[in-house]
Backbone as CSV, one residue per row, in Angstrom:
resi,resn,N_x,N_y,N_z,CA_x,CA_y,CA_z,C_x,C_y,C_z
1,MET,1.551,4.863,42.455,2.489,5.036,41.846,2.600,6.827,41.305
2,GLU,3.845,7.344,41.995,3.775,8.837,41.784,4.212,9.080,40.065
3,GLN,3.330,10.249,39.655,3.631,10.823,38.639,4.888,11.572,38.312
4,GLU,5.928,11.119,37.200,6.883,11.934,36.843,6.516,13.705,36.721
5,GLN,7.670,14.516,37.427,7.331,15.457,37.200,7.832,15.915,35.700
6,GLN,6.818,17.087,35.068,7.000,17.549,33.838,8.021,18.782,33.854
7,THR,8.533,19.055,32.546,9.504,20.053,32.440,8.282,21.169,31.862
8,PRO,8.814,22.318,32.203,7.774,23.489,31.457,7.357,23.055,29.817
9,ARG,8.589,22.700,29.188,8.380,22.450,27.674,7.256,21.021,27.552
10,GLN,7.723,20.051,28.570,6.461,19.253,28.242,4.673,19.657,28.732
11,ARG,4.974,20.545,29.608,3.431,20.832,30.041,3.017,21.803,28.830
12,TRP,3.539,22.656,28.338,3.213,23.329,27.024,2.866,22.703,25.949
13,MET,3.659,21.690,25.666,3.301,20.522,24.558,2.226,20.198,24.698
14,SER,2.080,19.529,25.773,0.980,18.689,26.365,-0.364,19.490,25.941
15,VAL,-0.433,20.633,26.397,-1.651,21.680,26.461,-1.840,21.746,24.987
16,LEU,-0.676,22.172,24.296,-1.038,22.290,22.631,-1.752,21.271,21.830
17,ALA,-1.150,19.874,22.450,-1.517,18.793,21.691,-2.774,18.291,21.978
18,ARG,-3.224,18.736,23.045,-4.597,18.232,23.679,-5.477,18.967,23.548
19,THR,-5.432,20.525,23.355,-6.373,21.181,23.185,-7.280,21.043,21.775
20,ASP,-8.350,21.557,21.886,-8.919,21.749,20.479,-8.715,22.800,19.769
21,THR,-8.794,22.256,18.097,-7.826,22.752,17.387,-8.449,24.335,17.251
22,ASN,-10.282,24.459,17.417,-10.957,25.906,17.257,-10.204,26.704,18.228
23,ALA,-10.323,26.260,19.641,-9.838,26.903,20.554,-8.608,27.442,20.244
24,LEU,-7.464,26.525,20.161,-6.053,26.799,19.783,-5.919,28.153,18.540
25,ILE,-6.684,27.937,17.386,-6.946,28.976,16.249,-7.399,30.395,16.946
26,THR,-8.527,30.313,17.656,-8.976,31.397,18.181,-8.173,32.232,18.905
27,HIS,-7.416,31.553,20.098,-6.651,32.182,20.812,-5.207,32.645,20.185
28,TRP,-4.873,31.823,19.266,-3.886,32.142,18.326,-3.901,33.527,17.465
29,GLU,-5.111,33.645,16.829,-5.510,34.662,16.261,-5.427,36.220,16.866
30,LYS,-5.888,35.963,17.988,-6.185,37.248,19.109,-4.595,37.840,18.990
31,LEU,-3.814,36.838,18.958,-2.449,37.235,19.257,-1.788,38.375,18.219
32,ALA,-2.513,37.887,17.071,-2.133,38.718,15.938,-0.450,38.652,15.458
33,LEU,0.035,37.704,15.585,1.354,37.519,15.140,1.522,36.676,14.161
34,ASP,2.680,36.832,13.413,2.853,36.583,12.018,4.144,36.092,11.794
35,PRO,4.745,35.082,12.620,5.995,34.567,12.511,6.604,33.998,11.270
36,GLN,7.873,34.302,10.935,8.468,33.660,9.698,8.943,32.429,10.211
37,TYR,8.642,31.286,9.358,9.055,29.955,9.460,9.049,29.128,8.405
38,GLN,9.901,28.085,8.379,9.591,27.138,7.369,9.623,25.865,7.789
39,LEU,8.884,24.987,7.204,8.871,23.544,7.615,9.967,22.561,7.389
40,VAL,10.326,22.054,8.347,11.378,21.092,8.397,10.877,19.836,8.136
41,ARG,9.679,19.510,8.547,8.902,18.320,8.155,7.487,18.831,7.889
42,ALA,6.996,18.823,6.865,5.625,19.137,6.681,4.692,18.397,7.512
43,PRO,3.297,18.617,8.085,2.741,17.835,8.922,2.379,16.578,7.837
44,GLU,2.581,15.644,8.541,2.373,14.506,7.762,1.523,13.317,8.879
45,LEU,0.795,12.240,8.569,0.180,11.377,9.490,0.786,10.437,9.560
46,GLY,0.564,9.629,10.594,1.321,8.142,10.834,0.085,7.787,11.732
47,LEU,0.925,6.392,12.419,0.447,5.899,13.433,1.084,5.642,14.789
48,ALA,0.962,5.513,15.989,1.621,5.363,17.121,0.925,4.147,17.817
49,GLN,1.469,3.213,18.545,0.870,2.282,19.197,0.710,2.493,20.474
50,VAL,-0.452,2.455,20.820,-1.025,2.691,22.510,-1.090,1.238,23.170
51,ARG,-0.783,1.743,24.521,-0.037,0.786,25.534,-1.211,0.965,26.585
52,ALA,-1.732,0.193,27.427,-2.497,0.347,28.435,-2.043,-0.660,29.668
53,ARG,-2.685,-0.727,30.788,-2.487,-1.447,31.741,-3.933,-1.824,32.305
54,MET,-3.917,-3.139,32.354,-5.225,-3.587,33.436,-5.575,-3.087,34.351
55,GLY,-6.529,-2.444,34.818,-6.984,-1.597,35.988,-5.981,-0.613,36.076
56,GLY,-5.257,-0.257,35.278,-4.265,1.089,35.380,-3.075,0.969,36.381
57,THR,-3.057,-0.334,36.402,-1.852,-0.842,37.617,-1.370,-2.157,37.119
58,GLY,-1.889,-3.118,36.127,-1.256,-4.303,35.964,-0.327,-4.465,34.990
59,ASN,-0.107,-5.446,34.424,0.975,-5.473,33.442,0.416,-4.613,32.047
60,ALA,1.301,-4.311,31.348,1.282,-3.183,30.231,0.868,-4.113,28.862
61,PHE,-0.031,-3.881,27.772,-0.328,-4.553,27.160,-0.497,-3.665,25.742
62,ASN,-0.566,-4.350,24.420,-0.455,-3.612,23.380,-2.185,-3.277,23.139
63,MET,-2.746,-2.095,23.325,-3.982,-1.755,23.194,-4.685,-1.848,21.634
64,GLY,-3.798,-0.898,21.084,-4.289,-0.800,19.405,-3.687,0.402,18.971
65,ASP,-3.421,0.986,17.626,-3.381,2.046,17.388,-4.130,3.214,17.153
66,VAL,-3.289,4.627,17.147,-3.849,5.780,17.143,-3.309,6.361,15.898
67,THR,-4.029,7.215,15.070,-3.262,8.019,14.312,-3.008,9.292,14.884
68,ILE,-1.788,9.755,14.418,-0.823,11.203,14.910,-0.760,11.757,13.717
69,THR,-0.623,13.241,13.961,-0.098,14.074,13.199,1.039,14.822,13.237
70,ARG,1.992,14.749,12.808,3.276,15.294,13.515,3.896,16.250,12.714
71,ALA,4.599,17.301,12.587,5.217,18.464,12.102,6.461,19.046,12.974
72,VAL,7.491,19.852,12.346,8.497,20.144,12.428,8.716,21.510,11.939
73,VAL,9.071,22.561,12.343,8.992,24.027,12.104,10.510,24.601,12.368
74,ARG,10.988,25.491,11.836,12.135,26.157,11.995,11.845,27.687,12.006
75,LEU,12.176,28.516,12.925,11.783,29.892,13.326,13.222,30.648,12.244
76,GLY,12.668,32.116,11.722,13.427,32.639,11.070,15.015,32.559,11.789
77,SER,14.770,32.795,13.095,15.708,33.126,14.293,16.675,31.595,14.792
78,GLY,16.130,30.542,14.135,16.415,29.257,14.108,16.074,28.032,15.183
79,GLU,15.087,28.638,15.961,14.177,27.780,16.868,13.444,26.785,16.171
80,LEU,13.444,25.637,16.639,13.122,24.584,16.376,11.729,24.009,16.828
81,GLY,10.582,23.910,16.586,9.358,23.552,17.099,8.964,22.246,16.505
82,TYR,8.499,21.322,17.576,7.746,20.064,17.308,6.344,19.849,17.516
83,SER,5.644,19.111,17.007,4.271,18.595,17.618,4.093,17.165,17.308
84,TYR,3.265,16.777,17.854,2.680,15.640,17.610,1.234,15.783,18.243
85,VAL,0.271,15.370,17.421,-1.379,15.346,17.799,-1.997,14.358,17.281
86,THR,-2.998,13.735,18.284,-3.775,12.808,17.966,-4.825,12.978,16.727
87,GLY,-5.126,12.354,15.817,-5.817,12.341,14.792,-5.165,12.928,13.519
88,ARG,-5.857,13.448,12.417,-5.454,13.506,11.181,-5.703,15.316,11.075
89,ASN,-5.016,16.011,11.914,-5.422,17.550,11.618,-4.290,18.360,11.449
90,LYS,-3.848,18.252,10.088,-2.381,18.940,9.972,-2.414,20.397,10.435
91,PRO,-3.086,21.316,10.028,-3.001,22.775,10.626,-2.992,22.642,12.192
92,HIS,-3.614,21.977,12.962,-3.205,21.757,14.388,-1.926,21.600,14.579
93,ALA,-1.328,20.640,13.781,0.111,20.107,13.953,1.061,21.314,13.696
94,GLU,0.643,21.761,12.614,1.770,22.930,12.180,1.486,24.444,12.860
95,LEU,0.427,24.463,13.512,0.251,25.391,14.314,0.926,25.291,15.943
96,ALA,0.572,23.745,16.372,1.365,23.706,17.824,2.969,23.633,17.560
97,ALA,3.564,23.128,16.381,4.812,23.171,16.121,5.240,24.768,16.072
98,VAL,4.791,25.671,15.563,5.058,27.222,15.702,4.867,27.753,16.744
99,VAL,3.697,27.563,17.860,3.736,27.922,19.334,5.016,27.325,20.058
100,ASP,5.548,26.182,19.655,6.389,25.286,20.617,8.036,25.870,20.073
101,ALA,8.083,26.332,18.872,9.175,27.151,18.494,9.159,28.423,19.407
102,LEU,8.055,29.232,19.207,7.850,30.590,19.631,7.980,30.635,21.155
103,MET,7.642,29.454,21.657,7.917,29.269,23.494,9.392,29.432,23.621
104,GLN,10.128,29.050,22.462,11.756,28.944,22.976,12.198,30.349,22.730
105,THR,11.765,31.550,22.529,12.087,32.847,22.264,11.486,33.836,23.367
106,PRO,11.798,34.870,23.365,11.605,36.066,24.044,10.230,35.995,24.440
107,ALA,9.084,35.645,23.373,7.729,35.773,23.179,7.326,34.840,24.487
108,HIS,8.338,33.928,24.977,7.716,32.931,26.094,6.398,33.502,26.866
109,ASP,6.881,34.743,27.553,5.894,35.006,28.731,4.815,35.545,28.199
110,VAL,4.754,36.504,26.793,3.438,36.623,26.466,2.653,35.515,26.060
111,LEU,3.200,34.209,25.529,2.472,33.277,24.920,1.938,32.614,26.072
112,GLN,2.668,32.470,27.242,2.429,31.428,28.238,0.878,32.004,28.772
113,GLN,1.020,33.337,28.998,-0.155,34.083,29.533,-1.126,34.169,28.888
114,ALA,-1.248,34.634,27.532,-2.109,35.087,26.693,-2.681,33.551,25.692
115,LEU,-1.995,32.490,25.467,-2.379,31.267,24.766,-2.188,30.047,25.885
116,ILE,-1.039,29.972,26.597,-0.856,28.244,26.815,-1.781,28.405,28.323
117,SER,-1.523,29.275,29.183,-2.507,29.375,30.633,-3.913,29.233,29.922
118,PRO,-4.516,30.213,29.277,-6.041,29.885,28.912,-6.256,28.899,28.485
119,LEU,-5.664,28.121,27.385,-6.136,26.941,26.874,-5.928,25.453,28.057
120,ALA,-4.974,26.040,28.727,-4.794,24.934,29.915,-5.981,24.827,30.772
121,ALA,-6.563,26.297,31.209,-7.538,26.361,32.159,-8.787,25.764,31.346
122,GLU,-9.200,25.981,29.791,-10.255,25.547,29.357,-10.218,24.088,29.389
123,LYS,-9.048,23.520,29.054,-8.934,22.069,29.329,-9.079,21.234,30.416
124,ALA,-8.721,21.981,31.614,-9.121,21.496,32.859,-10.326,21.760,33.224
125,GLU,-11.206,22.472,32.957,-12.577,22.813,32.948,-13.166,22.052,32.112
126,GLN,-12.993,21.529,30.853,-13.583,20.408,30.128,-13.657,19.252,30.895
127,GLU,-12.389,18.692,31.180,-12.029,17.631,31.893,-12.898,17.360,33.381
128,GLN,-13.092,18.492,34.163,-13.702,18.805,35.483,-15.245,18.352,35.096
129,LEU,-15.537,18.863,34.082,-17.175,18.906,33.332,-17.197,17.562,33.029
130,ARG,-16.340,16.814,32.410,-16.542,15.447,31.929,-16.629,14.273,33.096
131,ALA,-16.060,14.540,33.826,-15.561,13.819,35.467,-17.083,14.010,36.207
132,ARG,-17.559,15.044,36.246,-18.974,15.308,37.114,-19.895,14.533,36.098
133,GLU,-19.864,14.598,34.716,-20.858,13.736,34.056,-20.737,12.566,34.310
134,VAL,-19.584,11.683,34.353,-19.369,10.377,34.521,-19.751,9.990,35.939
135,ALA,-19.336,10.940,36.758,-19.814,10.520,38.123,-21.355,10.177,38.579
136,THR,-22.122,11.107,37.717,-23.394,10.938,37.802,-24.139,9.500,37.357
137,SER,-23.611,8.708,36.580,-23.643,7.595,36.092,-22.902,6.429,36.517
138,LYS,-22.369,6.741,37.865,-21.471,5.510,38.564,-22.228,4.603,39.095
139,VAL,-22.212,3.841,38.934,-22.685,2.509,39.783,-21.942,1.808,41.004
140,ASP,-22.501,1.945,42.163,-21.875,1.551,43.285,-22.468,-0.047,43.104
141,PHE,-21.750,-1.022,43.210,-22.144,-2.485,43.597,-22.094,-2.498,45.106
142,PHE,-22.906,-3.081,45.609,-22.794,-3.878,46.852,-23.529,-5.248,47.130
143,THR,-23.512,-5.548,48.219,-24.352,-6.921,48.458,-25.486,-6.506,49.327
144,MET,-26.783,-6.959,49.116,-27.896,-6.846,49.820,-28.231,-7.950,50.631
145,VAL,-28.570,-7.533,51.741,-28.851,-8.904,52.524,-30.181,-9.087,52.480
146,ARG,-30.637,-10.037,52.129,-31.851,-10.559,51.691,-32.923,-11.095,53.223
147,GLY,-32.196,-11.033,54.505,-32.970,-11.249,55.703,-32.773,-13.109,55.914
148,GLU,-32.620,-13.767,54.939,-32.280,-15.408,55.156,-31.330,-15.766,56.364
149,ASP,-30.332,-14.826,56.269,-29.265,-15.114,57.226,-29.486,-14.943,59.173
150,GLU,-30.517,-14.318,59.211,-30.821,-13.844,60.328,-31.042,-14.897,61.187
């Protein structure tokens, strides 16, 4: 099955939601930005139902629930920023929403270069490292010939 193409906003929101909170805060603080915003929806906790497929291709089924934190902010210039992050991290959700709103302003290119791209690269590197670690423990099952059938 071919994966659907993501819009640029979907890509940056995915990076913001999936990145480590400490990494997000560290990169954000380097920018020394202090945008004026108000909370439209203060960070709040909730649940989302997770769906899965057997073997990744079978029929979908409800696997369970996951805790999420969501937030909505409005910049002084009117742009709305949204975020949904897994877990119970209110500061992460609020900062991700602020960055989402700022990505819709002329600051987009600076944020893309100094925040989103480095975070995406770090996440990709972490995922490749994890894939290599998992690959070392992969078991290849095969049938051994015992010599009785010769």
